[in-house]
BAKOL-558478 format. One record per residue: x, y, z of N, C-alpha, C, O in turn; residue in three letters. Coordinates in nm, 3 decimals, padded with zeros to 5 digits. Layout:
residues N
      n.X      n.Y      n.Z     ca.X     ca.Y     ca.Z      c.X      c.Y      c.Z      o.X      o.Y      o.Z  code
        X        Y        Z        X        Y        Z        X        Y        Z        X        Y        Z   ALA
...
END
This chain:
residues 68
      n.X      n.Y      n.Z     ca.X     ca.Y     ca.Z      c.X      c.Y      c.Z      o.X      o.Y      o.Z  code
   10.638   21.384   12.709   10.709   21.479   12.627   10.611   21.540   12.528   10.537   21.468   12.461   PHE
   10.611   21.670   12.520   10.527   21.740   12.423   10.618   21.824   12.335   10.716   21.882   12.380   LYS
   10.582   21.829   12.207   10.662   21.906   12.113   10.572   21.966   12.006   10.461   21.918   11.984   ALA
   10.621   22.069   11.942   10.551   22.131   11.830   10.548   22.032   11.714   10.647   21.961   11.693   HIS
   10.441   22.025   11.638   10.433   21.929   11.526   10.546   21.939   11.424   10.577   21.841   11.356   PRO
   10.609   22.055   11.413   10.718   22.071   11.317   10.855   22.036   11.376   10.957   22.047   11.307   ASN
   10.858   21.994   11.501   10.986   21.960   11.564   11.049   21.839   11.497   10.979   21.746   11.456   SER
   11.180   21.842   11.486   11.253   21.727   11.432   11.289   21.636   11.549   11.398   21.646   11.606   GLU
   11.196   21.548   11.582   11.213   21.465   11.701   11.330   21.369   11.690   11.391   21.334   11.791   LEU
   11.363   21.325   11.570   11.478   21.235   11.556   11.607   21.304   11.601   11.693   21.240   11.661   SER
   11.620   21.433   11.572   11.739   21.507   11.618   11.739   21.519   11.770   11.844   21.505   11.833   LYS
   11.623   21.545   11.829   11.613   21.553   11.975   11.652   21.419   12.038   11.729   21.415   12.134   PHE
   11.598   21.310   11.986   11.626   21.178   12.042   11.774   21.146   12.032   11.833   21.097   12.129   ILE
   11.835   21.173   11.919   11.978   21.146   11.904   12.062   21.232   11.998   12.161   21.184   12.053   ASN
   12.025   21.357   12.017   12.097   21.444   12.110   12.081   21.394   12.253   12.176   21.395   12.331   ALA
   11.960   21.349   12.288   11.933   21.296   12.422   12.015   21.170   12.447   12.073   21.153   12.554   TYR
   12.020   21.081   12.347   12.097   20.959   12.362   12.246   20.990   12.378   12.314   20.927   12.459   LYS
   12.298   21.085   12.301   12.439   21.121   12.311   12.472   21.179   12.448   12.569   21.139   12.512   SER
   12.389   21.274   12.493   12.415   21.339   12.622   12.402   21.240   12.737   12.486   21.240   12.828   ALA
   12.298   21.157   12.736   12.279   21.063   12.845   12.391   20.959   12.847   12.434   20.916   12.954   SER
   12.438   20.917   12.731   12.548   20.822   12.725   12.675   20.881   12.788   12.742   20.814   12.866   SER
   12.705   21.006   12.754   12.823   21.072   12.811   12.811   21.082   12.963   12.908   21.055   13.034   ARG
   12.693   21.121   13.013   12.675   21.137   13.157   12.684   21.004   13.231   12.747   20.995   13.337   LEU
   12.624   20.902   13.176   12.628   20.771   13.241   12.771   20.719   13.246   12.815   20.668   13.349   ILE
   12.844   20.731   13.135   12.984   20.686   13.132   13.071   20.766   13.228   13.165   20.712   13.287   LYS
   13.040   20.894   13.243   13.118   20.979   13.333   13.093   20.940   13.479   13.188   20.929   13.557   LYS
   12.968   20.919   13.515   12.933   20.889   13.655   12.953   20.743   13.691   12.969   20.710   13.809   HIS
   12.953   20.654   13.591   12.969   20.511   13.615   13.074   20.455   13.519   13.040   20.387   13.423   TYR
   13.202   20.484   13.545   13.308   20.443   13.452   13.313   20.292   13.428   13.359   20.248   13.323   PRO
   13.267   20.213   13.523   13.269   20.067   13.507   13.179   20.021   13.392   13.196   19.910   13.341   GLN
   13.084   20.103   13.353   12.994   20.068   13.242   13.072   20.052   13.112   13.039   19.966   13.031   VAL
   13.172   20.134   13.092   13.248   20.131   12.966   13.311   19.995   12.941   13.326   19.955   12.826   LYS
   13.348   19.922   13.046   13.410   19.790   13.029   13.311   19.687   12.976   13.352   19.586   12.919   ARG
   13.183   19.711   12.994   13.080   19.616   12.954   13.024   19.644   12.814   12.948   19.564   12.760   LYS
   13.063   19.755   12.756   13.004   19.796   12.629   13.075   19.734   12.510   13.194   19.704   12.515   LEU
   12.999   19.715   12.402   13.054   19.667   12.277   13.091   19.790   12.195   13.004   19.868   12.158   TRP
   13.218   19.808   12.166   13.269   19.922   12.089   13.227   20.055   12.148   13.208   20.152   12.074   LYS
   13.213   20.062   12.278   13.179   20.185   12.351   13.042   20.242   12.318   13.013   20.355   12.357   GLU
   12.957   20.168   12.248   12.822   20.217   12.219   12.731   20.188   12.337   12.716   20.072   12.377   TYR
   12.670   20.291   12.391   12.577   20.271   12.502   12.437   20.242   12.450   12.370   20.151   12.498   PHE
   12.393   20.318   12.352   12.262   20.300   12.291   12.277   20.239   12.153   12.381   20.255   12.088   TRP
   12.173   20.169   12.107   12.172   20.123   11.969   12.140   20.243   11.880   12.096   20.347   11.929   SER
   12.160   20.229   11.751   12.133   20.340   11.659   11.983   20.359   11.637   11.941   20.465   11.591   ARG
   11.904   20.260   11.670   11.760   20.268   11.643   11.684   20.324   11.763   11.737   20.332   11.874   SER
   11.560   20.362   11.738   11.470   20.405   11.845   11.327   20.389   11.796   11.302   20.375   11.676   PHE
   11.236   20.392   11.889   11.094   20.382   11.856   11.026   20.510   11.904   11.044   20.550   12.019   CYS
   10.951   20.571   11.817   10.880   20.694   11.851   10.731   20.671   11.826   10.690   20.640   11.714   LEU
   10.652   20.687   11.929   10.508   20.669   11.919   10.438   20.800   11.949   10.476   20.872   12.042   LEU
   10.337   20.831   11.872   10.254   20.947   11.904   10.121   20.894   11.955   10.071   20.792   11.908   THR
   10.065   20.964   12.053   09.947   20.911   12.120   09.823   20.997   12.104   09.712   20.951   12.130   THR
   09.840   21.118   12.064   09.724   21.206   12.051   09.655   21.233   12.183   09.536   21.264   12.186   GLY
   09.728   21.222   12.293   09.672   21.253   12.424   09.603   21.137   12.493   09.537   21.157   12.594   GLY
   09.617   21.015   12.441   09.555   20.899   12.505   09.619   20.876   12.642   09.739   20.901   12.659   ALA
   09.542   20.829   12.738   09.598   20.801   12.871   09.705   20.691   12.865   09.697   20.601   12.781   PRO
   09.803   20.698   12.952   09.914   20.603   12.952   09.866   20.459   12.969   09.926   20.368   12.911   ILE
   09.762   20.437   13.045   09.712   20.301   13.064   09.660   20.242   12.933   09.679   20.123   12.907   GLU
   09.596   20.322   12.851   09.547   20.276   12.721   09.664   20.238   12.632   09.659   20.137   12.562   VAL
   09.768   20.318   12.636   09.887   20.293   12.553   09.958   20.167   12.600   10.000   20.085   12.518   ILE
   09.973   20.151   12.732   10.037   20.031   12.786   09.960   19.906   12.745   10.021   19.807   12.704   LYS
   09.829   19.910   12.755   09.747   19.796   12.717   09.763   19.765   12.568   09.773   19.649   12.529   GLN
   09.765   19.867   12.486   09.783   19.850   12.342   09.916   19.780   12.312   09.920   19.685   12.233   TYR
   10.024   19.826   12.374   10.155   19.768   12.350   10.161   19.624   12.399   10.211   19.535   12.330   ILE
   10.108   19.600   12.519   10.112   19.466   12.577   10.033   19.365   12.494   10.065   19.246   12.496   GLU
   09.931   19.410   12.423   09.845   19.319   12.347   09.888   19.302   12.200   09.819   19.235   12.124   ASN
   09.998   19.362   12.162   10.044   19.348   12.023   10.075   19.202   11.994   10.141   19.135   12.074   GLN
   10.029   19.154   11.883   10.057   19.016   11.841   09.961   18.914   11.899   09.968   18.796   11.862   GLY
   09.873   18.954   11.989   09.776   18.862   12.047   09.648   18.865   11.966   09.608   18.970   11.916   MET
   09.585   18.750   11.954   09.457   18.744   11.882   09.343   18.720   11.977   09.228   18.712   11.934   LYS
END
């Protein structure tokens, strides 16, 4: 995903979560029975910026968090 530096990414993420939740519930009605209070996504999210680093470097960084 690429965006302009002035983009309000939190608004984009919340809109994406809302739309995807509606679509998943529409196409898979059985999912609604498994949800707690009909919430598909949690209210939180994690947003990382990479500055163009290759995905393998990012994966390695994440996997090694907390290791000494």
